[in-house]
N, C-alpha and C positions, 0 to 999 in steps of 0.2 A: 287610548285616552286622548292622545293629541289629535287623532283623526276625528273623534267625537266632538271635541271643542272646536275644531275647524268647521265641521258641519253645522254646529249650533251658531257659530259666528256668521257663517254664510247665510243661514236662515234668517238671523236677526237683521243682517244687512239687506236682504231681499225684502223682508217685511217693512223695514224703515224706508227703503227706496219706494216701494209701492205706496206706502202711507203718505209720503211727501208728494208723490206724483198725483195721488187722488185728491189731496188737499189743494194742490195748484189748479187741477182740472175742474174741481167742483164748481167754482164760480161760473166757468164757461158752460158747464152742463146745466146749472140752474138757470142761466140766461137763456139757453136754447129751450128748455122746458117751459119757462115763463112765456116765451114767445108764442106758444101754442095755447095759452090760457085766455079766458075772458079777463077784463080788468078787475071784475069782482074777485075771481079766483086768484089773480095775481097778488092781491093784497090781503087774502084771507088769513085769519089767525085762528089756530095754528096753520103754518104753511102746508099747502097741498103739494105732495111730491109727484105722484104718478096717477092718483085716483081723480082725474078731472076730465072734463069734456074737451077733447082735443079740437081745435078749430084753426082754420087758416085766415080768419077774419082780419087778424092784425097785419098779416102780410099783404092782403088786398088793400087795406086801408092805407098802408105805407106806400104801396105802389101807386094808388091813386092820388095821394097827397103830394108825393115827391117824385122827381125824375131820377130814379136810382141810377140808371145808366149813365146819366151826366156826371153824377158825383163819382161813380166808379171809374169812368174814363179820366176824370181829373186826378184821381188817386193813382191810377196806373201811369199816367203821363208825368205826374210830379215825382213819383217814386222812381220810375225808370230813369227820368232825366237827371235827377240828383245823384242817383247811384252811378250812371255812366260818367257824369262829369267828375264825380268824386274819385272814381277808379282812374280816370284818364290823368288826373292831377296827382293822385296818390302813389301810383306806380313809379313815375320818375322820381318823386320826392323820396320814397322809401328806398329806391335803388341807390340814389346818391348818398343817403345816410347810412346804408348798410355796407356799400362797397367803396365809397369815397368819403369816409368820415373826416370831420375836422375836430378841433379841440372843443368846439361848442355844440357838437352834435347831440350829446346827451342833454345839454341844457336846453336846446331847441325842442327836443322831444318832451322834456318835462314841461316846458312852457306851453307847448301845444296841448298837453293833457290837462293842464291847470285851467285852460279856458273852459273845460267841461264843468268846472266847479263854479263858474260865475253864474249867478241866478239869472235866468233868461229875462225876467221882468226888469232887471237893471238896465238893459240895452233896448227894451221894447220901444220907448218913446223916441230916442234918437234914430233908431232904425225905421220907425213909422214915418218920421219926417223925411228921412232920406228916400223912402219909397214914394212918398208923395211928390218930392221934387223931381225924381227920375221917372215918374209916371208908371211905376210898376206895382202900385198897390192893387190888390185883388186881381193879380195875374198869375198864370202858372210859371212864367219865367222868373218872377220875383221869389216865388216859393221854392223853385228848383235851386236857385242860388243860396237862399237861406239854409235849406235842409242840407245842401252839400257842405256848406261851411260849418254847420254844427256837428256833422258826422265826420268831417275830414280828419280830425285828430284820431279817431278810433281807426279809420281806414289806414292812415299812415303807420300808426302803432302796430297794427295787426300785420300789415304787409312787410314792415320793417323786421318784425320777429320772424316771419316766414323766410324772408330773403336771407337773414343771418344764418339760417339753417343750411343754406346752399353753399358748398365749398367755393371760395373765390378762385381757386385754381382752375376750375371749369371755365369761368368767364375769361381768365387770362389766356387759357388755351385757344378760346374762340377769337380773342384779339390777335394772337400770334398767327391764326389761320386767315387773318385779314377781315374779320367781322367788324362791320361799322357799329357805332353806338346803338343805332336803331335795330340792327340785326341781333346784337348782343341782348337787348332787352326783350324783343318780341319773339325771337326765334330760339334763344337759349335759356333765358331766365324765366320768362313766363310759362312756357310748357312744363318746366321742372316745378313750378310753384302753383300749378292749377288747383290742387286741393285747398291751398291757403287762399288763393284769390277767389275761388268759388265760395268758400265760407265767409269771406269778407263781403262779397257781394250780397249774400243771403242775409247776413246780419244787418247790412246797411238797408236792404229792402224792408226788413222787419221794422227797423227803427223809424225809417221815413214813412212807412204806411201807418204807423201807430202815433206819429207825432201829432199832438193836439194843440199845444199852447200857441205855436206860430201860425198853424193853419186857421185857428179860430180868431186870431188877433189881426192877421194880415190879409184876410179874405172876407168878402161879403156875400157874393152870389156867383159871379162869373167863374172863379177858380176854386170854389169850395170843394174840398174833397170829402171822403166818407166820414171823417171825424166831425165835420160840420153837419153832415147828414144826421148823425146821431144826436148831436147837441140841439137840433131843431125840434126834438120831441121833448125838450124841456121848456115849459111855458110858465108865465105868471099864474096861470090857473092851477098849476100843480104838475106832477109827473104822472104820465100815462105808462105805467110800468110794463104792461103787456106789449104796447106798441113800441115803447123804447127798446124792450128786449128784442122784438122783431127787427127793428132797424140795426141794433148792435149785432145781431146774428148775421144779418145780410152784409154788414160791413166787415166783420171778421172772418166770414167764410172763405173768401179768396186766399187770405194769408194763412189761414189754418190748413187749407188744402195744399198750399205750396210748402209749408213747413212739414207737413206729413210726408209728402213725397220726396223731399230733399233732406230729411233728417239724417240719413246715412252720410250724405256729402257734407252736412254741416258739422256733425260729430268728427268725421274724418279730418276736415280742415282744422277744427279747433285743437285736435290732438296732434296735428302736424307740427304745432310749435307756438300757437297763439297764447296758450295759457300755461306756459311753463313757469 
């Protein structure tokens, strides 16, 4: 009887997990399917699911109208730059809070996390003026700094949690053997926290790649990433759903592929200690 109940519970859990997964994935699937429809089929009522004339016209129009590779390169440069800078700052910060804590360490961590609750529009105007004064408006450097700053609290929090899982005695033994602070961090701490650091990097890449508010408000043409590439298919004349779907598919494809191939590493890193 107990075994039967356990099997039923397992089946229900599996069905629920698949149902939630399909619900989350369906908008992505619908966007991909719509990108292969004509504009008339894209707005048909009732909606057409699979029985339509597949076409690559939308992708051809998108390629002719926009320089996709320029937007893609901007996204790669901005995402990679903000992630690298965030990790370079986050690792020493998390190390000091995890292994050399002060009375205010928890307060600092809570304050850093509270900045994520601040509405972005509340600081848009002063930040916009600062960017104009510094001459970094519509530049990749400006976006790298902004995206690094908005994601830095998450980076520090995740790394702090991972580092707390590592016994401090190991670092003390390294110091007794004559390890310098640099050697302690780079040759002892980081190799032991590779799963956590990798998942932190992957999460930051996803957040930076999908960021739309700052990229749309602080760029115009030169540094515009793929989020601006998608937004360019919304016009006063209306939405061209098929072409918008094609642009969205081209924008999300790289990050979907990355997430697919790195999902095991991401899950391993998250279960290492980030979500306890």
